[in-house]
N, C-alpha and C positions, 0 to 999 in steps of 0.2 A: 314273195311264191308261196301259196300255199301248200305245208304238207297234210295238212288234213283231208283224206279223200271224201268223209263226210261234206265236207264245206263244198268241196268240187262239184260231189252229186248234186248238194242242194244247189248250187248256183244255176248248172248247166239246165236244171230240170223247172227251175223257178218253185222249188219248194223251201219249207224251213229246214234248216239242220234237223233241228230237233225230231223229225217226219223221218231222218235217215236212219236205217242201221243195219247190220248187217245180210239181213234176211231183204232189203229192200233191193226191188226189182222191176223190169217190164209188167209183171204182175201186179206189182202194187203202187206202182207210181205212172199215173194217168200220162202222164207227158212222156215217157218213156217211149218211145217208136224210135223206128231204123235211124231217122236222120238224127234226133238226138244224142242216139246211141255213137253215132259217128263224132257228133260234137263233144261228146263226153271223152270217146279216145282221145280226140286233138289234143283235147284241156287236159287230160293226163300225162299224154306223152311231153307237151310244151313245159309242164310243170314240174314234172319228174326227169328230164333230159334224158327220156327211154324213145324205144320204139318196140311198140306189139307185133308180134306175129300176127296175121290172119287167122292162125290157129287158135291164137291168145284172144281174139279179138270175139269168134264167134264161139268159144267157149264158155263165155261170161254169160251169167245168169242173175247174180246177185253181187252185190258192192264186197261180201266176201270174197266171191271169184277176182274180180278186180283187185282186192288185198294179197292174193295168193300171188297173181302174177305179178303184181309190184315186187314184191317179197323174193320173187325167182328174179327178178331184175336187180337184186340187189338194195332196195330201195327199202329203207327204214318208216314202216308205216306205224303211226299213231294210231294206238286203239283203244 
């Protein structure tokens, strides 16, 4: 299980992990569309053994938002 959010984002969107930062999102990751966004949610939920609410999912605009929601689920996020 990977506990690095950046690694999961890089894997889902087929980009280098070095290209992922807290400001990364659909605005600056070309492959971040609605379909791949759902795949990302599934990967995060499976990796961290949590379940996001619909409001949490629709609130995500950046990697920083993902980390904030993970912390709300008591997941320790590697910064």
